[in-house]
C-alpha positions in Angstrom: 26.6 32.2 25.9 22.9 32.7 27.0 20.1 30.9 25.5 19.4 33.7 23.5 23.8 33.6 22.3 24.8 36.5 24.3 28.0 36.2 25.9 28.5 35.9 29.9 30.2 36.3 32.9 31.2 33.6 34.5 29.3 34.5 37.9 26.2 35.2 35.9 26.6 31.7 33.8 27.0 29.3 37.6 23.8 31.6 38.6 21.8 30.2 35.7 22.6 27.5 34.3 19.8 25.1 36.5 17.5 27.3 34.8 19.2 27.6 31.2 19.7 23.6 31.6 18.2 20.7 31.3 17.7 19.1 34.9 17.7 15.7 36.8 14.1 15.5 36.3 14.1 15.9 33.3 16.7 13.3 32.2 14.9 10.9 34.6 11.6 12.1 32.5 13.7 11.3 28.7 14.7 7.9 30.5 11.1 6.9 31.3 9.8 7.1 27.7 13.2 5.9 26.3 11.5 1.8 26.6 12.4 -0.8 24.7 9.7 -2.9 22.5 10.3 -6.0 20.0 6.5 -6.7 19.5 6.0 -6.3 15.4 3.9 -3.2 14.7 5.1 -1.3 18.6 7.3 1.8 18.5 8.1 3.7 21.6 6.1 6.5 22.8 9.1 8.7 21.7 8.9 8.4 18.4 5.7 8.4 15.4 5.3 5.4 13.7 6.8 5.1 10.0 3.7 5.2 7.3 5.3 1.9 6.0 8.1 -0.6 7.0 11.5 -0.7 4.7 11.5 -2.0 1.1 8.3 -1.3 1.2 7.2 -4.5 3.8 4.7 -3.6 6.8 5.1 -1.6 10.2 4.4 -4.6 12.0 7.0 -7.1 10.3 9.3 -8.8 12.6 13.0 -7.3 10.5 14.6 -8.4 13.5 13.9 -11.6 15.5 13.5 -10.7 19.8 16.5 -11.5 22.0 
């Protein structure tokens, strides 16, 4: 199937899959975003910070001790 949901031939799939699926550059970009943050109050760039923490605690509460 193509991105529009239409069934395509095997030849069309092989010819177009590079345009329809993520590339290795796309994967490298995603991996560059996925950095761990262990400091209270810091969040990864791929996620929006919550408005409040668990059990109404502040977002800078240290829920887990960093390794």
